[in-house]
N, C-alpha and C positions, 0 to 999 in steps of 0.2 A: 504494500500500500504506500502511496506517495505521502509526503509530509504535509502537515498543515502549514499554511502561510505564516511566517513569523509575526506579521502584523495582526493576523486573525488571532493568533495565540495571545498577543498582547491585549487585545480587546477582551478576550475571555478571562485572562488572569486579572486584568484591572477590575472587572466586575466582581470576580470572586474575592479579590482582596478587600473589596468594600462590603463583603458579606452577602452578595447576591449569587444565585445560581445562574450559570450561563453555559449555553451549548451551541455548537454548530448544528444546523438543522437543514433538512430538505435536500435539494439537489447537490449541494457541495459535499454532503456526507455520502450520497450515492456515488458521485464521481470519484471521491477519494477511494472508496472501496473497489471501484471498477478500474482504478488507475487511469482515469480520463482527466484531461485538463479541467481545472475548476475556473469558471468565469466569474462567479459571484459567491462571496462568502457571507451567507445569511446566518444571523445569530438570534437565538431566542433566550430570554432572560426573565428572572423573577423581578428585576428592577422595573419600576414604573418609568414612563417616558421622562419625567422630570429628573428622576434619579439617574437615568442613563446620561442625560445631558450634563448633569453636575459631575459625572465621573470622567468626562473628557474635555480637553481644551477646545476642540473644534467639532462641532456637530450641527446638523441641519434637521429641523422638525419636518421631514418630508411627508410623513403620514401620521402625524401625532394623534389624530382622531382614531386611528386604528392601532395605535401603540408603537409606531415605527419612527425611529430616529436614525438618521444616517451619520455614522461616525467617520470623521476624516482623519487619516493617520498616514503621514509620510507619502502623500499622493495617492493613497488607496482609499476606497470608500467601503463601508460595511453597514449593511442594514441591520439594525438591532431592534427587535420587536419584543414587547412584553408578552409573556404567556397570556394567551387569550382563548376564549371560546366565542364562536360566531353565533349571532342571533339569527332570526329568520331571514332567508333570502327571498326578497319580495320581487326582484326584477330578473331572476335567473342569472345574476352576475355577481353581485356583492351583498354582504349581509347588511340589513337595515341598521344593525348596531352590533358592537362587540363588547364583550365583558372581559375584563382582566381577571385571570384566575391564578391561584397560588401555586399550581404545580405543572410540571412538564407533561404529565400524562394527559390532562385535558387538552393541552395545546396540540399534542400529536394526534389526538382523536379527530381533529377537524381537517387533517391533511387529505389530499386527493388519492394518492396511490401509496401502497405499502413501501415501495422503494424510495418514496419521498418523505416517509414518515419516521425516519430514524434521526437520532440526535447523537452528538459526540462531544464529550467534554475535553478540557485542555490536556488531559492525560491519555486521550485516545480511546476512552471507554465508550462503548456504544449502548444506547438505549433503543431497543427494537421491540416494540409491543405488538406488532402486527405481522411479523414474519417477513420483513423487508429483505433481510440478508438471504433468507432461503429463496425468496422470489428473484433476487439478483442472481443467485446460483442457477436457478431454473430458467432464467431469461424470460420472466413473466411480468406483465403489467396487470395489476389487480387492485381494485379499489379498497380503500380503508372502509370497513363496515359495509353497509348496504349500498350497492352500486347505483341503484335508481335514485336513492336519496342524494348521493354525492352529485349526480348529474343534474338533478332537479335544482340543487342549490346553485350550481354554476355550470351551464351547458358547455362552456368552453372546455371543460374537463374531457369531454368526448373527443374533441379535436386534439387535445393534448395527449390523450391515450394513443391515438394513431401516430402523432408526432414522435412520442417517446419510442414507440414500436419501431418507427423508421430510423431514428437516430441510434438506438441501442441494439437494433436487430433482435428485439424481443417479440415474443408472442403476446397477444392479449388474452387474458384468462376468459374461459368460456362464459361464465356468469357475467363478467364485465362487458363482454361483447354483446350478449343478449340485452343487457340494459341499454347499451348504446342504440341498438336497433329500436328498442321501445321508446327511448327518450329523444330520438334524433330530431323530431320536429321542434324541440326547444331551441335548437341552434338558429332558427329563423329570427330570434330576437337579439342575437349577438351583434355587436357593432362590426362594421366592415373591417375596421383597423385591427381588431383582435383576431378575426378570422384570417385576414391577410398574413399576420405575423406567424400564425400556426402553419399556414400553407407554405410560407416562405421557408421556415425552418425545416419543414418536411421535404420540400423539393431540393434543398441544399444538403440533405442528409445522405447517408450511404445507401438509402433505399427510397429514392425520390418517387418511384412508382407507387408508393403507398398513398399518394394523392388519389389514386383510383379507389382506395377503400373509403376515403372521406366522401367521395361522390356516390359510390355504390351503396353505402350505408345511410345515405340521405342527409348528410351533414352540411351539404352545400346547395340545397335546393333554393335557398333565398337568392342565390347568384345564378340561377338557371342551369345548374349542373346536376344531372341525374342520369342514372343508367350505369351500364358496365363498360369499362374502357381498358384497353391494354396500353399501359403507359411506360413499359420497360425502356423505351427509347429515351426517356427523360435522363437516364443515366449515361447516355452515349455522348453527351456534350459536357464541356467543362463545368465543374461545380462552382460557377460564378453566378452572382445574383441575377443580373440581367439576362445572361445566357439561358439559365434554367427557366426564368419567367417567359422568355421569348419562345423556348421550346414547348413550354406548357401551352402557350397561346397557339402555336402552330398545330399542336396535337388536339387542342380543344378550341376550335375557332369561335365557339359560342361564349368562351370565357371573356367577360368584360372586365378588363384590368382597371378601368376607371371606377367601376362599382366597388372594387376592393381597395380603393383609395391609394393606389400606387401614384407616385408623383407624376406630373404631366410629362416630364422628360422620359421616364421609364415607359409610360403608356405609349408614347409616340415611337420610341425606338423599338420596343418589343413587338408592337403591332406591325410596324413596317417590316421588321426582320422576319416575322412569322409568315408574312405574305411573300416576301421576296425570295426566301430560301427555295421556293419551288422553281425559280427561274435562274438561279445562280449555278451555272454548270461549267462555264468556260471562263477564260481570262477576260474575254470581251464582255461577257455578262457582268463580271466584277467591275470592269471599268465603267460600264453604263450605269451600274447602281451607284458607284462613287460619284459619277457626274450628276446624277439626278437626285440622290438622297444624301450625299456627303459621306465622309470617311467613317464617322462613328456608326452610322447605320450599316454601312458595307462591312465593317469589321465584325459587328455583331452577327450579321447574316452569315458571314464566312464561318463563324464558329458553329453555327447550326449545320452548315453544309460540309464541314471539313475542308474548307478552302482557305484556311489561314495563311498557308505558305504562299498561295497565289497573291493574296492581298499584300503580304510583306514584300514579295518580289516587285509588285507594281509600285509600292511606296519607295522602295530602294532604287528603282529604275529612273525615277524622275519623269516618267512619261506624262504627257498632258492628259489630265482627266477632268478638267474644269474650264469654264469660259475664261477664268482669270489667267489660266496658263496658255491660252491660245496666242499665237504670234500676231494675230490681228485683233483690232478693236472696232467698235461701231464707227468711230471716226474715220476708219479706212474705207468706209462704204458710203460716201457722200451722196451717191445716186439713189440710195434707199432711204425710206422714211418710216418712222414708227415701228409697227409690228414686223414690217418686212426686214428690218435690221436684226431683230432678235431671231427671226426665223432663219435668216442666212447664217448667223453665228452658230446656231444650234446645228445646222446642217454641216457646217465646217467642223464643229466639235465632233460630230458623229464620224466624219471622215478621218479625223486625226485619231480618234479612239481605235479605228480599224487599221490606220497606217501611221503609227507613232513617229516614224522617221520623217514624215512630211510636214511637221509643224514649223514651217518657215514662211515668213510673211509674203514675200514676192511669189513664191510657189502657190500658196493658198489663194492669193488674190487672182493669180492667173487662172487657176482652176475655176474660181467663181465666175470670172468674166467670160470664160469659155463655156460656161454652163455645165461643167463636169461635176459640180457639187450641187 
C-alpha cells in the first residue's frame, strides 16, 4: 500500500493533538488500498467546523453548512468534514439538512458504496463496517445498506456506480444493478453538469464503452439517449478529453453536447470532428479540412481517423493550406469585384491544395487569366 501524504498526516495529527478524532475517508482510502494515485485527501472528524478552523492557520469555510472546511497547508488543500448524518433528500440530490453526530460509525453509514465507506487513521488502521476491503478484493461495486434507498437519496449515485465500474474495472453487484434499473428514471432530475462530469470520467477511463451501460440502463434518457449500443471503438482513440467526446459524438450522432453543458468551444470542435472524420481519408482531404475549418478542428478529426502523422507532415511541410498563405491577394485581381474576388481566391486555394508547388504569384495569376483555374 502506498503512503499517506505527509500533509494529510499533519492534518490528522493536528486534530488528534487537540483531542478530536480524525480519519481519512472515502475515495482516498480506497485508492490507497488499491495503490492508485490519490487526487483528493478527504478527512472526517469529530471536530465541529469552528473547531477545525481554530486548529489551522489557513482554512476556507467552503461548505460550512454541511460541516466542511477546506484546510490549506503548504499549497495543498484538504476537505475536513465533521461527522454527520444526512437528513431527508427532498430533491434527489442533496439532503435538506445535516446533523453533526458524535461518532464515525454514523458518518460511514451515509456513504454510497462499500469501497467508499472505509476510514483510516494516522497510524494506518482501517475502519471497515460494510465489507469494503472484501469488495475491493472481489472487484465489486455494492451499495452501503439498501441500494434503492441510496439511489433515491441521490440519483447521481447510479451514474457513479457505472463510472467506478469503468475506472476500476469492477463489476456491479447484482442487487445494486437491479436497483439501478428500478430507480433509473430518477436520473431525469439531475443537472446536466453533474451528468456530464460522470460521463466524462467514464469515457476517459480504461473502459470508456461503459457509457453504453448508462444508456442501456436508462440513465441518460433526459438527453435523448436510449437503447443498446456497441461503443468499444471509444477506446480506439487517445484518452484525451476532446478526442473521446468527439468520438462519442461520432458514434452517437443524437448526442447533444450543448445539452450536457460542454463549453461552446468543445461543442463546436467535437461536433465538427465527428462529422468530418467520415471524409478525412487522404492528405488532400486533410488539407481541405484545414483550409475550411482550421488547424484545431483538423487535428482533432485526425485523431479520430488515425491521420495524425499526415497532419504533422502537412504542418512541417509549410504547404499552403489557407487564403492567408496564398501568393496572391484580392488586390491582385482589380478586374473583379465583391463576391467574385472571394470566389476566385477560393478556386486558387483549391488548386494550390492539389498542387502545392505552384503557389507562386505570377504563375497563379497567369492560370487565372487563362481561365485554367
